[in-house]
Backbone bond lengths (Angstrom), bond angles and torsions (degrees), N, CA, C in turn:
res aa  C-N    CA-C-N  psi(-1)  N-CA   C-N-CA  omega(-1)  CA-C   N-CA-C  phi
1 X - - - 1.459 - - 1.529 109.43 -
2 X 1.310 116.16 132.29 1.453 120.26 -176.76 1.517 110.66 -87.55
3 X 1.298 114.79 142.99 1.454 121.93 -177.69 1.526 109.36 -88.70
4 X 1.335 115.87 132.53 1.456 120.68 174.59 1.518 108.58 -96.96
5 X 1.322 117.97 152.71 1.468 121.03 -178.47 1.527 111.20 -65.88
6 X 1.328 117.05 151.22 1.461 120.30 179.25 1.529 111.94 -71.86
7 X 1.306 116.58 -20.31 1.461 121.89 -176.87 1.518 111.58 -70.13
8 X 1.326 116.10 154.62 1.469 121.09 174.97 1.525 110.66 -98.56
9 X 1.328 117.18 13.35 1.462 121.59 176.99 1.524 109.17 -89.91
10 X 1.327 115.45 156.87 1.463 119.79 -178.23 1.512 110.92 -139.82
11 X 1.325 114.60 159.93 1.457 122.25 166.38 1.525 106.10 -118.00
12 X 1.325 114.89 122.29 1.451 122.50 178.66 1.523 107.75 -98.64
13 X 1.320 116.02 121.05 1.452 122.51 -171.86 1.523 110.70 -109.95
14 X 1.312 116.86 126.72 1.447 120.02 166.64 1.534 106.66 -66.60
15 X 1.314 117.73 155.79 1.466 120.58 -177.09 1.522 112.13 -92.83
16 X 1.333 116.71 -74.14 1.462 121.60 -173.09 1.525 111.06 -74.32
17 X 1.328 115.39 124.95 1.459 120.57 -179.95 1.510 113.68 89.65
18 X 1.341 116.66 -8.70 1.466 120.58 -179.18 1.527 111.06 -114.80
19 X 1.348 116.80 -54.77 1.469 119.27 177.50 1.528 112.27 -110.44
20 X 1.338 116.18 -20.81 1.470 119.77 173.07 1.525 108.83 -129.12
21 X 1.321 114.98 159.90 1.465 119.76 177.13 1.523 109.44 -62.35
22 X 1.327 116.37 140.25 1.457 120.98 176.48 1.516 107.66 -84.16
23 X 1.324 115.71 104.53 1.468 121.55 -177.77 1.523 110.78 -115.15
24 X 1.323 116.02 27.96 1.457 119.62 -179.45 1.515 111.60 83.27
25 X 1.304 116.41 -150.79 1.468 122.00 -177.15 1.526 109.34 -79.43
26 X 1.328 116.62 106.74 1.464 120.91 -177.25 1.526 110.45 -82.81
27 X 1.321 115.97 122.14 1.466 121.56 178.73 1.518 112.33 -101.10
28 X 1.321 115.42 -27.13 1.455 121.02 -168.53 1.524 109.29 -125.14
29 X 1.331 117.55 134.26 1.463 119.52 177.41 1.525 113.87 -54.62
30 X 1.322 117.31 -27.70 1.468 120.64 -179.96 1.528 111.90 -65.65
31 X 1.336 117.28 -16.44 1.464 121.27 179.69 1.528 112.91 -82.57
32 X 1.314 117.50 -8.52 1.470 121.44 -178.11 1.522 109.85 -74.33
33 X 1.340 115.55 124.46 1.470 120.89 176.12 1.529 107.41 -128.56
34 X 1.319 115.42 112.01 1.463 120.40 177.24 1.519 110.14 -70.07
35 X 1.338 116.23 144.47 1.456 118.76 168.70 1.532 107.89 -65.19
36 X 1.340 118.73 146.24 1.467 120.48 179.65 1.530 113.34 -55.93
37 X 1.329 117.24 -28.87 1.474 120.88 -177.75 1.527 113.35 -83.31
38 X 1.322 118.00 -10.55 1.466 119.77 -171.29 1.520 112.76 -62.16
39 X 1.314 117.99 -52.05 1.473 120.10 -178.19 1.527 110.99 -61.26
40 X 1.353 119.66 -50.91 1.472 118.12 178.42 1.528 112.78 -58.41
41 X 1.327 117.26 -38.08 1.468 120.16 -179.35 1.518 111.60 -65.10
42 X 1.323 116.16 -48.21 1.462 119.11 -177.19 1.524 111.62 -71.60
43 X 1.321 117.79 -26.74 1.475 120.42 173.29 1.530 110.25 -62.19
44 X 1.335 116.82 -36.09 1.462 120.02 177.97 1.530 111.85 -66.64
45 X 1.321 116.47 -34.30 1.464 120.92 -172.51 1.519 114.63 -90.63
46 X 1.319 118.18 -26.01 1.461 121.84 -165.55 1.527 115.05 -62.26
47 X 1.306 118.66 -27.85 1.471 120.17 -178.81 1.523 112.95 -83.64
48 X 1.329 116.69 -10.73 1.463 120.37 -175.27 1.517 113.58 -115.25
49 X 1.328 116.95 -18.76 1.457 121.07 -173.32 1.518 111.80 -137.95
50 X 1.322 115.95 146.48 1.457 120.26 163.16 1.528 106.08 -70.34
51 X 1.299 116.62 140.56 1.460 121.45 179.71 1.525 109.20 -112.31
52 X 1.325 115.42 127.52 1.460 122.67 177.99 1.520 108.62 -123.10
53 X 1.313 116.40 150.46 1.459 121.88 170.62 1.526 106.90 -111.10
54 X 1.326 116.10 128.79 1.468 122.30 178.04 1.524 106.75 -126.16
55 X 1.329 116.35 115.33 1.461 119.91 -171.73 1.525 111.54 -134.33
56 X 1.314 114.95 148.25 1.466 121.70 177.20 1.515 107.24 -102.82
57 X 1.328 116.39 121.99 1.466 121.70 -177.84 1.533 110.17 -125.17
58 X 1.349 116.81 71.35 1.462 120.21 -177.41 1.521 113.78 -67.26
59 X 1.319 117.53 -11.78 1.465 120.58 177.02 1.521 112.21 -58.95
60 X 1.328 116.75 -24.87 1.470 120.10 177.36 1.530 109.43 -65.94
61 X 1.339 116.36 -51.77 1.466 120.40 -179.58 1.524 111.68 -63.54
62 X 1.328 116.69 -31.36 1.468 120.43 -179.59 1.525 113.09 -79.80
63 X 1.341 116.71 -7.22 1.458 120.40 -178.90 1.513 113.61 80.66
64 X 1.325 117.50 11.27 1.463 122.02 -179.68 1.525 110.63 -84.13
65 X 1.339 115.43 -33.33 1.463 122.61 -178.77 1.523 109.29 -126.32
66 X 1.308 115.67 153.41 1.464 119.94 170.55 1.530 108.26 -98.25
67 X 1.317 116.03 159.31 1.470 120.33 174.48 1.531 109.91 -57.62
68 X 1.326 116.09 -39.21 1.464 120.44 -178.66 1.521 111.21 -61.66
69 X 1.339 116.79 -41.14 1.463 119.57 178.71 1.520 111.13 -64.43
70 X 1.322 117.22 -44.46 1.465 121.06 178.46 1.527 109.89 -62.05
71 X 1.318 116.89 -44.52 1.469 120.05 -179.26 1.521 111.62 -66.73
72 X 1.338 118.35 -35.27 1.469 121.28 176.10 1.527 110.66 -63.17
73 X 1.333 116.28 -44.53 1.466 120.29 179.10 1.530 109.69 -64.02
74 X 1.323 116.75 -45.13 1.474 119.82 179.37 1.529 111.32 -62.28
75 X 1.325 116.76 -43.83 1.468 120.86 -179.96 1.525 110.54 -62.02
76 X 1.331 116.07 -42.37 1.467 120.37 177.90 1.532 110.61 -60.22
77 X 1.323 116.61 -45.14 1.460 120.35 179.87 1.523 110.90 -61.68
78 X 1.321 117.06 -44.47 1.469 120.96 177.80 1.529 110.10 -61.67
79 X 1.328 117.39 -40.91 1.474 120.97 178.94 1.519 111.56 -64.03
80 X 1.336 116.49 -44.94 1.473 120.25 179.48 1.530 110.18 -60.18
81 X 1.317 116.90 -45.56 1.464 120.19 179.28 1.529 110.22 -66.32
82 X 1.327 117.13 -40.88 1.461 121.24 178.70 1.516 112.45 -60.19
83 X 1.325 116.74 -37.10 1.463 120.38 177.89 1.528 111.86 -63.98
84 X 1.325 116.25 -22.12 1.470 121.37 176.98 1.528 111.54 -92.86
85 X 1.334 116.69 5.02 1.460 120.61 -179.85 1.513 113.65 82.42
86 X 1.334 116.64 22.00 1.470 121.68 -178.54 1.531 107.97 -111.95
87 X 1.337 117.47 102.01 1.466 119.45 -179.30 1.532 111.84 -80.09
88 X 1.308 115.76 134.32 1.464 121.58 172.64 1.526 106.58 -102.11
89 X 1.308 116.90 121.19 1.466 120.82 -176.11 1.521 110.88 -65.95
90 X 1.331 117.89 -44.10 1.468 121.71 178.13 1.519 109.07 -162.77
91 X 1.333 114.87 156.63 1.455 122.43 173.26 1.520 107.37 -118.00
92 X 1.326 116.11 127.74 1.454 122.06 176.80 1.525 108.49 -116.70
93 X 1.327 116.72 137.59 1.464 118.39 175.74 1.522 110.22 -137.61
94 X 1.325 113.93 140.54 1.461 121.88 173.86 1.521 107.10 -94.43
95 X 1.348 118.51 123.49 1.455 121.22 -178.30 1.533 113.95 -95.56
96 X 1.319 116.82 8.60 1.465 120.83 -169.92 1.528 112.83 -99.23
97 X 1.320 116.03 161.75 1.455 121.61 169.49 1.526 108.39 -86.16
98 X 1.316 115.83 152.34 1.465 120.47 -177.44 1.528 111.93 -57.15
99 X 1.326 116.70 -35.37 1.465 120.71 -178.52 1.529 112.68 -62.58
100 X 1.326 117.44 -21.51 1.461 120.78 -179.10 1.530 112.56 -72.86
101 X 1.329 116.58 -16.63 1.472 122.56 178.98 1.528 111.99 51.48
102 X 1.313 115.77 46.48 1.465 121.21 179.83 1.530 110.50 -73.37
103 X 1.295 116.04 166.72 1.468 121.60 -179.91 1.523 112.52 -75.25
104 X 1.356 116.76 -24.19 1.464 118.51 -170.02 1.526 114.44 -95.79
105 X 1.321 118.55 -4.96 1.460 119.92 -177.25 1.538 110.43 -76.28
106 X 1.331 116.00 141.92 1.457 119.43 174.11 1.532 108.18 -64.54
107 X 1.320 119.80 141.92 1.467 128.02 12.27 1.528 115.24 -92.24
108 X 1.336 119.48 14.26 1.462 119.49 175.36 1.528 109.77 -60.53
109 X 1.301 116.23 141.77 1.470 121.63 -174.27 1.528 113.14 -85.41
110 X 1.320 117.67 15.57 1.466 123.09 -174.26 1.530 112.78 -48.74
111 X 1.330 117.55 -54.61 1.464 119.98 -174.68 1.527 112.19 -71.83
112 X 1.319 118.15 -32.16 1.451 119.56 176.58 1.524 110.46 -68.84
113 X 1.326 116.23 -39.39 1.465 119.74 176.13 1.531 110.65 -66.03
114 X 1.323 116.93 -35.22 1.469 120.68 175.75 1.526 110.13 -63.42
115 X 1.324 117.07 -43.63 1.470 120.80 178.09 1.528 110.44 -62.43
116 X 1.329 116.21 -40.20 1.467 119.97 178.27 1.523 110.33 -61.44
117 X 1.321 116.14 -42.99 1.459 121.63 -179.31 1.534 111.88 -70.80
118 X 1.327 116.61 -47.73 1.469 120.93 -173.65 1.525 113.90 -77.14
119 X 1.336 117.24 -30.38 1.469 120.50 -172.73 1.524 113.43 -123.41
120 X 1.330 117.91 3.80 1.460 120.28 179.71 1.515 113.41 69.42
121 X 1.318 117.47 27.28 1.463 121.06 -178.85 1.525 110.00 -71.53
122 X 1.310 115.79 135.55 1.466 122.61 175.71 1.527 107.14 -92.86
123 X 1.316 116.28 104.69 1.468 119.82 -173.99 1.519 112.43 -66.53
124 X 1.320 118.22 -30.34 1.458 121.51 178.36 1.520 113.64 -67.94
125 X 1.330 116.97 -13.95 1.471 121.93 177.26 1.529 110.79 -109.11
126 X 1.323 116.23 13.08 1.461 120.77 -172.86 1.529 112.06 -112.69
127 X 1.329 114.66 172.21 1.461 122.91 -174.20 1.526 109.28 -135.94
128 X 1.324 115.45 152.77 1.466 122.28 173.78 1.524 107.17 -126.34
129 X 1.331 116.44 132.19 1.464 121.48 178.20 1.525 108.40 -120.59
130 X 1.342 116.49 128.53 1.447 119.23 177.58 1.511 112.99 -162.82
131 X 1.332 114.80 170.32 1.474 121.46 -176.03 1.523 112.52 -108.50
132 X 1.332 117.20 16.64 1.463 120.37 179.18 1.525 108.57 -134.20
133 X 1.323 117.94 145.92 1.471 119.59 178.04 1.528 113.63 -52.94
134 X 1.329 118.13 -30.80 1.469 119.44 178.12 1.522 111.94 -61.70
135 X 1.337 117.95 -28.93 1.461 120.53 179.77 1.525 111.45 -66.65
136 X 1.325 116.95 -43.79 1.466 118.52 -179.20 1.533 111.13 -78.47
137 X 1.330 117.01 -26.77 1.474 119.49 172.40 1.523 109.62 -66.59
138 X 1.318 116.43 -37.49 1.465 121.80 174.77 1.525 110.29 -58.24
139 X 1.313 116.57 -46.36 1.472 120.62 178.75 1.518 110.43 -58.21
140 X 1.326 116.74 -47.25 1.464 119.58 -178.15 1.526 111.19 -61.58
141 X 1.309 116.87 -44.31 1.474 119.97 -179.36 1.525 112.43 -62.76
142 X 1.319 116.42 -31.85 1.470 120.82 -177.73 1.526 112.73 -88.93
143 X 1.330 117.44 -7.51 1.457 120.11 -177.18 1.516 113.53 82.15
144 X 1.337 116.35 16.56 1.462 121.91 177.97 1.530 109.49 -98.36
145 X 1.318 116.62 179.36 1.456 122.28 177.59 1.527 108.17 -99.90
146 X 1.323 116.93 131.11 1.457 121.67 -179.35 1.508 112.78 -100.08
147 X 1.331 115.46 135.37 1.460 121.72 174.39 1.521 107.95 -122.38
148 X 1.315 115.08 128.07 1.456 122.46 -176.09 1.515 108.47 -105.88
149 X 1.343 116.81 119.85 1.464 120.48 179.62 1.523 110.37 -96.35
150 X 1.310 116.04 147.71 1.467 122.06 -177.71 1.524 112.68 -91.27
151 X 1.329 117.20 6.91 1.457 121.67 173.51 1.534 108.19 -81.31
152 X 1.321 116.60 177.96 1.463 119.48 178.49 1.520 111.14 57.40
153 X 1.344 115.38 -123.74 1.467 121.07 178.51 1.532 111.95 -94.03
154 X 1.316 116.99 9.99 1.457 121.12 -174.36 1.516 114.94 -56.85
155 X 1.328 117.48 -47.97 1.465 119.76 179.99 1.531 110.71 -65.39
156 X 1.323 116.29 -40.80 1.466 121.70 -176.96 1.532 112.07 -61.53
157 X 1.336 117.00 -38.40 1.467 120.69 -173.47 1.529 113.95 -104.34
158 X 1.317 117.18 5.08 1.468 119.42 -175.01 1.529 112.26 -56.78
159 X 1.308 117.75 -36.98 1.468 121.27 -178.45 1.532 112.11 -67.77
160 X 1.336 117.89 -11.21 1.458 121.90 -179.65 1.527 113.26 -91.74
161 X 1.325 117.51 -1.14 1.463 120.20 -179.00 1.526 109.96 -62.82
162 X 1.334 116.38 129.18 1.462 121.88 -177.15 1.520 113.22 -123.90
163 X 1.324 117.22 -4.44 1.464 120.42 -178.76 1.522 109.03 -124.92
164 X 1.322 117.36 155.33 1.462 119.61 178.07 1.528 110.32 -62.01
165 X 1.305 115.86 134.99 1.463 120.25 177.49 1.522 108.60 -160.84
166 X 1.307 115.09 168.75 1.447 122.55 175.83 1.524 107.10 -96.01
167 X 1.322 117.83 128.96 1.465 121.84 178.73 1.529 107.92 -104.84
168 X 1.334 115.26 125.05 1.467 121.46 -177.74 1.525 109.48 -132.12
169 X 1.317 116.00 163.62 1.465 120.06 -176.45 1.522 112.43 -69.99
170 X 1.320 117.70 -36.86 1.460 120.40 -176.19 1.517 111.52 -169.32
171 X 1.315 115.59 -170.59 1.459 122.34 -172.56 1.534 112.92 -63.90
172 X 1.324 118.73 -35.70 1.458 119.60 -179.08 1.523 110.85 -69.02
173 X 1.312 117.30 -44.76 1.466 119.72 177.36 1.528 110.17 -62.81
174 X 1.330 117.21 -35.66 1.464 121.04 176.94 1.532 110.41 -61.98
175 X 1.324 116.55 -47.09 1.472 120.55 -179.31 1.531 110.90 -61.77
176 X 1.316 117.04 -43.32 1.464 120.46 179.33 1.521 110.90 -62.98
177 X 1.323 116.71 -41.65 1.471 120.69 178.81 1.530 110.21 -63.70
178 X 1.322 117.14 -42.59 1.467 121.19 -179.78 1.520 110.94 -60.93
179 X 1.314 117.87 -44.01 1.467 119.65 -179.80 1.521 111.38 -63.75
180 X 1.319 117.31 -40.47 1.467 120.01 176.84 1.530 110.53 -64.01
181 X 1.338 115.96 -43.57 1.456 120.41 -179.03 1.525 111.15 -65.66
182 X 1.315 117.35 -42.24 1.472 121.17 178.73 1.520 110.13 -59.90
183 X 1.317 115.96 -43.98 1.463 120.22 179.48 1.524 110.78 -62.33
184 X 1.327 116.28 -42.82 1.464 120.72 -179.98 1.526 111.45 -67.86
185 X 1.326 117.45 -45.07 1.464 121.70 -175.30 1.512 113.95 -72.19
186 X 1.316 115.99 -37.49 1.467 118.76 -171.46 1.524 113.34 -118.04
187 X 1.340 115.90 9.31 1.468 121.21 177.64 1.521 111.38 49.44
188 X 1.312 115.98 38.62 1.466 120.70 178.38 1.517 108.19 -104.51
189 X 1.330 117.92 119.27 1.460 118.66 -178.83 1.526 111.30 -62.55
190 X 1.310 114.99 137.74 1.458 122.07 179.59 1.519 108.28 -114.21
191 X 1.289 116.94 129.40 1.461 120.07 171.83 1.511 107.06 -123.69
192 X 1.298 114.95 135.29 1.479 117.16 178.60 1.510 109.78 -142.54
């Protein structure tokens, strides 16, 4: 059984382009490729934060992917991370196209508010990491801190950033920044 951190703070992670390579619509768990920095980064965070994955999978609405395929890929990713001792508290995915204007699509705070309700997460002490401006807009709407990574689509969309956020090269630099910020904000000693 994996141990979850005592803290009520969380890090909400985008999936494609942030912790795994963005290879389009993933149908098969065998297509999942973690960035080399993902395991070391999440190892730094796992003892201090609940870890969530929040991903947009419009391929479902477009008929390109089934819910089962998305859930298989997500389950595989959670299993791979779990084998490294990195527990994922929950995975949330939006299956809609942006045109549908659903409640759960980023940057709406739907899934972060759900995590706050279901797991007692304190959003004001939490962070969101992603490679799209919607990820950091999500953080702002939820009262969390947004970190924008330049992996995935990060470089392509950087000029579209409209909210204050921290820009970092990738997931490992994001994790290191979060630990420094947590220590500064909450006077909690960090050892890694």
